[in-house]
C-alpha positions in Angstrom: 23.0 12.0 -8.4 21.0 12.3 -11.5 17.6 11.2 -10.5 14.4 10.5 -12.7 11.0 10.8 -10.7 8.9 8.5 -12.3 5.2 8.9 -11.7 1.8 8.0 -13.3 -0.8 10.6 -14.6 -4.3 10.1 -15.4 -4.4 11.7 -18.7 -2.8 12.2 -22.1 0.5 14.2 -21.7 1.9 16.8 -24.0 5.4 16.4 -25.4 8.0 17.0 -22.5 5.3 18.3 -20.3 6.5 18.8 -16.5 4.8 20.3 -13.5 5.4 22.9 -10.8 5.0 21.6 -7.4 1.8 23.7 -6.8 0.4 22.1 -10.0 1.2 18.7 -8.7 -0.4 19.1 -5.4 -3.3 21.0 -6.4 -4.4 20.2 -10.0 -3.0 16.6 -10.3 -3.5 15.4 -6.7 0.2 14.3 -6.6 1.3 15.3 -3.1 3.6 12.3 -2.9 5.3 13.2 -5.9 5.7 17.0 -5.1 7.1 16.0 -1.7 9.8 13.6 -3.1 10.9 15.9 -5.9 11.0 18.6 -3.1 13.1 16.7 -0.8 15.4 15.4 -3.8 16.1 19.2 -4.8 16.9 20.0 -1.3 19.2 17.2 -0.9 21.0 18.5 -4.0 20.5 16.0 -6.6 19.7 16.7 -10.2 16.1 15.8 -10.7 14.1 15.0 -14.0 10.3 14.6 -13.9 9.1 11.9 -15.9 5.2 11.5 -15.9 3.7 8.6 -17.8 0.2 7.7 -19.1 0.4 5.2 -21.7 3.5 5.7 -24.1 6.0 3.1 -23.2 8.3 4.4 -26.2 8.3 8.0 -24.7 9.3 6.7 -21.6 12.1 4.5 -23.0 13.3 7.6 -24.9 13.3 10.2 -22.1 15.1 7.6 -19.6 17.8 6.9 -22.4 18.4 10.7 -23.0 18.5 11.6 -19.3 20.6 8.6 -18.4 19.9 8.7 -14.5 22.0 7.2 -11.9 18.8 6.0 -10.3 15.0 6.2 -10.9 12.7 7.3 -8.1 9.9 4.9 -9.1 6.3 6.2 -8.0 4.4 4.6 -10.7 1.4 2.8 -9.5 -0.6 2.6 -12.8 -0.1 2.6 -16.7 -2.8 3.6 -18.9 -5.1 3.9 -15.8 -4.7 0.2 -14.8 -3.0 -0.8 -11.5 -2.4 -4.5 -12.9 0.3 -2.8 -15.1 2.4 -1.7 -12.0 4.9 -4.5 -12.1 5.5 -3.9 -15.9 7.2 -0.7 -15.0 10.0 -1.8 -12.7 10.3 -4.8 -15.5 11.2 -2.3 -18.0 13.6 -0.5 -15.8 15.2 -4.0 -15.4 15.4 -4.5 -19.0 17.1 -1.2 -19.5 19.6 -2.2 -16.7 18.6 1.0 -14.7 18.6 1.2 -10.8 15.3 1.9 -9.3 13.7 2.5 -5.9 11.2 0.2 -4.3 9.9 -3.3 -5.1 11.0 -5.5 -8.0 8.2 -6.9 -10.6 8.3 -10.2 -8.7 7.3 -8.7 -5.4 4.8 -6.4 -6.9 3.0 -9.5 -8.7 3.2 -11.5 -5.5 1.6 -8.9 -3.4 -1.1 -8.0 -5.8 -2.6 -11.5 -5.4 -3.6 -11.1 -2.0 -4.5 -14.7 -1.8 -1.2 -16.0 -3.1 0.5 -13.6 -0.6 -1.6 -14.8 2.4 -0.5 -18.7 1.3 3.1 -17.7 1.3 2.9 -15.9 4.6 0.9 -18.9 6.3 3.5 -21.4 4.9 6.1 -19.3 6.9 4.1 -19.6 10.0 3.0 -15.9 9.8 -0.7 -15.6 11.2 -3.2 -14.5 8.5 -7.0 -14.4 8.4 -8.8 -17.6 6.9 -10.0 -16.8 3.5 -11.4 -18.1 0.2 -11.6 -16.7 -3.1 -14.8 -16.2 -5.3 -13.8 -15.7 -9.0 -15.9 -14.0 -11.7 -15.7 -17.1 -13.8 -16.8 -19.3 -11.2 -18.5 -17.3 -8.2 -18.9 -19.3 -5.1 -22.5 -20.2 -4.2 -21.7 -21.4 -0.7 -19.0 -21.0 2.2 -18.4 -24.2 3.9 -16.8 -24.3 7.3 -16.3 -20.6 7.3 -16.2 -18.5 10.4 -18.3 -15.4 10.5 -18.1 -12.5 10.5 -16.6 -12.2 7.2 -14.7 -9.4 5.5 -15.1 -9.1 1.4 -12.7 -7.0 -0.6 -11.5 -7.2 -4.4 -8.6 -9.6 -4.8 -6.1 -7.2 -6.5 -7.1 -3.9 -5.4 -5.0 -1.4 -3.2 -5.5 1.8 -1.1 -8.8 0.4 0.2 -10.3 0.7 -3.2 -13.7 -1.3 -3.0 -14.1 -1.4 0.8 -17.0 0.2 2.2 -19.4 -0.6 5.2 -20.9 -3.3 3.2 -17.5 -5.2 3.0 -18.5 -6.5 6.5 -20.7 -9.4 6.3 -22.4 -10.9 9.2 -23.5 -14.3 7.4 -23.1 -16.4 4.2 -26.0 -14.4 2.4 -24.2 -10.9 3.0 -20.8 -12.3 2.0 -21.9 -13.9 -1.3 -24.1 -10.6 -2.2 -21.0 -8.5 -1.6 -18.9 -10.7 -3.7 -21.4 -10.7 -6.5 -21.2 -7.0 -6.2 -17.4 -7.1 -6.7 -17.9 -9.4 -9.6 -20.5 -7.2 -11.4 -19.6 -3.8 -10.4 -15.9 -3.8 -9.8 -15.2 -6.5 -12.5 -12.8 -8.2 -9.9 -12.4 -11.5 -8.1 -13.2 -11.4 -4.5 -11.5 -12.3 -1.4 -13.7 -13.5 1.5 -11.7 -13.6 4.7 -12.5 -14.0 8.4 -13.1 -10.6 9.9 -10.5 -10.1 12.6 -11.6 -8.0 15.6 -9.0 -5.8 17.1 -6.9 -2.6 16.5 -5.9 -1.6 13.2 -2.1 -1.0 13.0 0.3 -0.4 10.3 4.1 -1.2 10.3 6.5 0.5 7.7 9.8 -1.6 6.8 12.6 0.0 5.2 15.8 -1.4 3.7 17.9 -3.9 2.0 19.6 -6.1 2.7 19.4 -4.9 6.3 15.8 -4.3 7.3 14.5 -1.9 9.8 10.7 -2.2 11.1 9.4 1.2 11.8 7.4 2.2 15.0 4.0 1.1 14.5 0.9 3.5 13.6 -2.7 3.2 14.6 -5.9 4.1 13.0 -8.2 5.7 15.7 -11.9 5.9 15.1 -13.2 8.7 17.5 -14.0 8.7 21.1 -16.9 6.2 21.0 -16.7 2.3 21.2 -15.9 2.0 17.5 -19.1 0.6 16.5 -21.5 2.0 14.2 -25.3 2.4 15.3 -26.3 -0.8 13.0 -24.0 -2.8 15.2 -20.9 -3.2 12.6 -17.5 -2.5 13.8 -15.7 0.5 12.3 -12.8 -0.2 10.0 -10.9 1.6 7.3 -13.0 1.9 4.3 -12.0 3.8 1.3 -14.0 7.1 2.6 -12.4 6.4 6.0 -8.8 6.7 4.3 -9.3 9.3 1.7 -12.1 11.8 2.6 -11.2 14.4 4.8 -14.8 15.6 5.6 -15.8 12.0 6.6 -12.7 11.5 8.8 -13.4 14.8 10.7 -17.2 13.8 11.1 -16.2 10.6 12.6 -12.9 11.6 14.4 -10.9 9.1 12.4 -7.2 9.9 12.9 -3.9 8.2 12.4 -1.2 8.4 14.9 1.5 6.5 16.8 0.3 3.2 18.1 -1.0 3.9 21.9 -0.1 2.0 24.8 1.0 -1.5 23.3 1.3 -4.3 25.7 4.7 -5.5 26.8 6.3 -7.8 24.1 3.8 -6.5 21.3 6.3 -3.8 19.6 8.9 -6.7 19.4 6.4 -9.1 17.9 5.1 -6.5 15.4 8.7 -5.8 14.1 9.7 -9.4 14.0 6.4 -10.3 11.9 7.0 -7.3 9.7 10.6 -8.1 9.0 9.8 -11.8 8.1 7.0 -10.9 5.9 8.8 -8.4 4.1 11.5 -11.1 3.4 9.6 -14.0 2.5 7.6 -12.0 0.0 10.8 -11.1 -1.5 10.3 -7.2 -0.9 13.1 -4.7 -1.1 13.1 -1.0 -0.6 10.2 -0.2 1.2 6.7 -1.6 2.3 3.9 -1.0 4.8 2.0 -4.0 6.6 -1.7 -3.6 7.7 -2.1 -5.9 10.8 -4.8 -6.4 13.3 -3.6 -6.7 17.0 -6.3 -8.9 18.8 -7.3 -8.6 22.4 -5.2 -11.3 23.6 -2.0 -9.9 21.7 -2.0 -12.0 18.6 -0.6 -10.2 15.5 -2.6 -11.0 12.5 -1.3 -9.8 9.1 -4.2 -8.5 6.7 -1.9 -7.5 3.7 1.5 -6.4 2.7 1.9 -3.4 0.5 5.3 -2.6 -1.5 5.9 0.8 -2.3 3.5 2.6 0.2 2.5 6.1 -0.1 5.6 8.6 0.9 3.8 11.8 1.2 5.3 13.7 4.2 2.0 13.6 6.3 1.2 9.8 5.2 1.9 7.1 8.0 5.1 5.9 6.4 7.0 9.2 6.5 5.5 9.9 10.1 6.6 6.6 11.3 10.1 7.2 10.0 10.1 10.5 11.7 9.2 8.7 15.0 12.4 6.6 14.4 14.4 9.6 14.1 14.5 10.1 10.3 13.7 13.3 8.9 11.6 13.3 5.5 14.8 14.2 3.7 16.9 11.7 5.4 14.2 9.0 4.5 14.4 9.8 0.6 17.9 9.8 0.8 17.9 6.2 2.6 15.6 5.0 -0.2 17.9 6.0 -2.7 21.0 4.6 -1.0 19.1 1.2 -0.7 18.3 1.4 -4.5 22.1 1.7 -5.3 23.1 -1.5 -3.4 
């Protein structure tokens, strides 16, 4: 098949600029893109790179010229703005091109974490209780709220805006963190009940038949999982992306360990249901908490998760018996349906 790999780049591009796999990995920090392109070539597909920054006309021109059978959409930003992510598949829809991953509708829905939680709760999928503090009308009080709380930007991804200060033990700390998000990050804030429990992720793949992949877990070293100040450990931006920090604190991702009887089935059922009610297609990753009494609480749902070979989604697929190349081919096949 003729495949265009569409991905965002964080700088102005030269006309017809493309990258070697080494340049993608080392200079542009685009391991996922390099892995996907390498796999597609190994599978025998004719592959064209299409990096984009801020030029819609160029994107339209090159897509028209190459006339791909399918677009492998890895675009997360346009002009450095994540809010434009849904607009990229919207353009592909207007061009009547097939593409991998989520539709504009699903991306818009999941980007609004509060709205996504309301949809999940309506379908009796358990989520943490929450309120939203907006920049235009910041909350001054939290009424009938169960502490501790967890405060994060409403529309960010990849743990952006999440630090140790996201954990709030009381109203004063929660509102202070919300103000920080309003003032420093210029975002609305989601204030939700902190759910104590194991941090798990569940990958979901397919359409219309949906496969829930084996769950993965974030492990926080060999201690009791509590910092010296009594705050629990959880996945901050540094804990997710900073290798030195992960090594220092013994943070690792791996196959979920020793799940109680019935929990794997509960996780799979919850993941498939969330995927369907949020109208996701292609692939997604659920971030969940597993409480001490075995309850599954959905924290958020992420369409189009990272596909780097060493990231959780690909590792989970490998645990399900899918090689990396087989996973990439499965994603392509789903896009052609």
